[in-house]
C-alpha positions in Angstrom: 241.9 19.0 49.5 244.3 20.3 52.0 244.3 19.7 55.8 246.2 21.9 58.2 247.2 20.0 61.3 249.9 19.0 63.8 250.9 15.8 65.4 249.7 16.4 68.9 246.2 17.9 68.4 243.4 15.4 69.3 241.0 17.4 67.1 243.3 17.0 64.1 243.8 13.3 64.8 240.1 12.8 64.9 239.8 14.3 61.4 242.8 12.2 60.1 241.2 9.0 61.3 237.9 10.1 59.7 239.8 10.6 56.4 241.3 7.1 56.6 238.1 5.4 57.6 236.2 7.2 54.7 238.9 6.2 52.2 239.8 9.8 51.5 243.5 9.9 52.6 244.8 9.9 49.1 242.6 12.9 48.2 244.1 15.2 50.9 247.4 16.9 51.2 248.6 17.2 54.8 249.9 20.7 55.7 251.8 20.3 59.0 252.1 23.6 60.9 252.4 25.2 64.3 249.2 26.9 65.2 250.9 28.9 68.0 253.4 30.4 65.5 250.7 32.4 63.5 251.4 30.3 60.4 250.4 32.6 57.5 248.8 29.9 55.4 246.8 28.6 58.3 245.6 32.1 59.3 244.5 32.7 55.7 242.5 29.5 55.8 241.2 29.9 59.4 241.5 33.4 60.9 241.0 31.9 64.3 244.4 30.2 63.9 243.1 26.9 65.0 243.6 23.4 63.7 242.4 21.3 62.0 241.3 23.4 59.0 240.4 21.9 55.7 240.4 23.4 52.2 237.8 21.4 50.2 238.2 20.5 46.6 236.2 23.6 45.6 238.4 25.8 47.6 236.0 26.3 50.6 237.8 26.6 54.0 236.2 24.6 56.8 237.2 24.8 60.5 236.3 23.0 63.7 236.9 19.2 63.8 233.3 18.0 64.1 232.1 20.2 61.2 235.0 18.9 59.1 234.1 15.3 60.1 230.4 15.8 59.2 231.5 17.2 55.8 233.8 14.2 55.2 231.1 11.8 56.1 229.3 12.8 52.9 232.4 12.7 50.7 234.1 9.4 50.9 233.3 5.9 49.7 233.9 4.3 53.1 231.2 2.9 55.4 229.0 5.6 57.1 230.5 6.8 60.4 227.1 8.3 61.4 224.7 5.6 60.2 221.1 6.9 60.1 219.7 4.0 62.0 222.1 4.7 64.9 222.5 8.5 64.6 221.3 9.4 68.1 223.5 6.7 69.7 226.6 7.8 67.7 226.1 11.5 68.4 225.6 10.7 72.1 229.1 9.1 72.1 230.5 12.0 70.0 229.3 14.4 72.7 231.0 12.4 75.5 234.2 12.1 73.5 234.3 15.7 72.6 233.6 16.7 76.2 236.4 14.6 77.5 238.7 15.9 74.7 237.8 19.5 75.5 238.4 19.1 79.2 241.8 17.5 78.6 243.0 19.9 76.0 242.0 22.9 78.1 243.8 21.5 81.0 247.0 21.1 79.0 246.8 24.7 77.6 246.0 26.1 81.1 249.1 24.3 82.5 251.2 25.5 79.6 250.5 29.2 80.4 249.8 29.1 84.2 251.5 26.0 85.5 249.9 23.3 87.6 248.3 26.0 89.7 245.7 26.2 87.0 244.3 22.9 88.3 243.4 24.5 91.6 241.3 27.2 90.0 237.5 27.0 89.9 237.7 26.0 86.2 240.5 23.6 86.8 238.6 21.8 89.5 235.5 21.7 87.3 237.6 20.1 84.5 238.9 17.4 86.9 235.4 16.5 88.0 234.3 16.4 84.4 237.0 13.8 83.6 235.8 11.5 86.3 232.1 11.8 85.4 232.6 11.2 81.7 235.0 8.3 82.2 232.6 6.7 84.7 229.7 7.0 82.3 231.8 5.5 79.4 232.7 2.6 81.7 229.0 1.9 82.0 228.2 2.3 78.4 231.1 0.6 76.5 232.6 -2.8 76.5 234.7 -5.1 74.3 231.7 -6.6 72.5 230.6 -3.1 71.3 234.1 -2.5 69.9 233.5 -5.3 67.4 230.6 -3.4 65.7 231.1 -1.0 62.8 233.4 2.0 63.3 231.5 5.2 64.1 232.4 8.9 64.7 231.4 8.3 68.3 234.0 5.6 68.6 236.6 7.8 67.0 235.9 10.7 69.3 236.0 8.7 72.5 239.1 6.7 71.6 241.1 9.7 70.6 240.1 11.5 73.8 241.3 8.5 75.9 244.6 8.4 73.9 245.0 12.1 74.5 244.5 11.7 78.2 247.2 9.0 78.3 249.5 11.1 76.1 249.2 14.4 77.9 247.7 13.7 81.3 248.9 10.2 82.3 248.3 11.0 86.0 244.5 10.9 85.3 245.1 7.1 84.9 241.7 6.8 83.1 241.9 3.0 82.7 242.3 2.3 86.5 239.2 0.8 87.9 237.5 0.8 84.4 238.1 -2.6 82.9 235.2 -2.5 80.4 236.3 0.8 79.0 239.9 -0.3 78.8 239.0 -3.5 76.9 236.8 -1.5 74.5 239.7 0.9 73.9 242.2 -1.9 73.2 240.0 -3.2 70.5 239.4 0.1 68.8 243.0 1.3 68.7 244.1 -1.8 66.9 242.6 -0.4 63.7 245.1 0.8 61.1 243.6 4.3 61.1 244.6 4.6 64.8 248.0 3.1 64.5 248.9 5.3 61.5 247.9 8.5 63.5 249.3 7.7 67.0 250.3 10.8 69.0 254.0 11.5 68.7 
């Protein structure tokens, strides 16, 4: 298999962590690329020009991080990341993590092209409110004890989103006033799959 990615995409990092947790890292060749440079090989794999993109062992091209993660869930020998007995709980967390990730990533891209004035737009203000609502809900739902349970795709999505906020939007200061969430996050990111894939 081949995975197209870069070092700063939260979506690509989520897939890399999934590969490591599922014991599939050795089965995948990492193809580092710049999605903004219209990389020819990436565009052939994913005409949308977005990462991550995965070429499976049978040559099928997959795009969109969650779809790739769902595919990998059924491929590797590692423990289930969406255990059937907890599927609704796990997918609930995936949704919160993905929502936070999307709001953060869109903010970064909007600032890249329109400056910080983008934050003052209707959509910019909506994203800022979304940050706070999602973070406050996560503070209520997660704590250090829960971080000790089995790794899930929900944990991966939320922890990657929090790391991305700290990496790209430190002024959000997501941990301030959220001690339960901060304690949960500290436990999760100690795992080797997170340390190996830290944003650079």
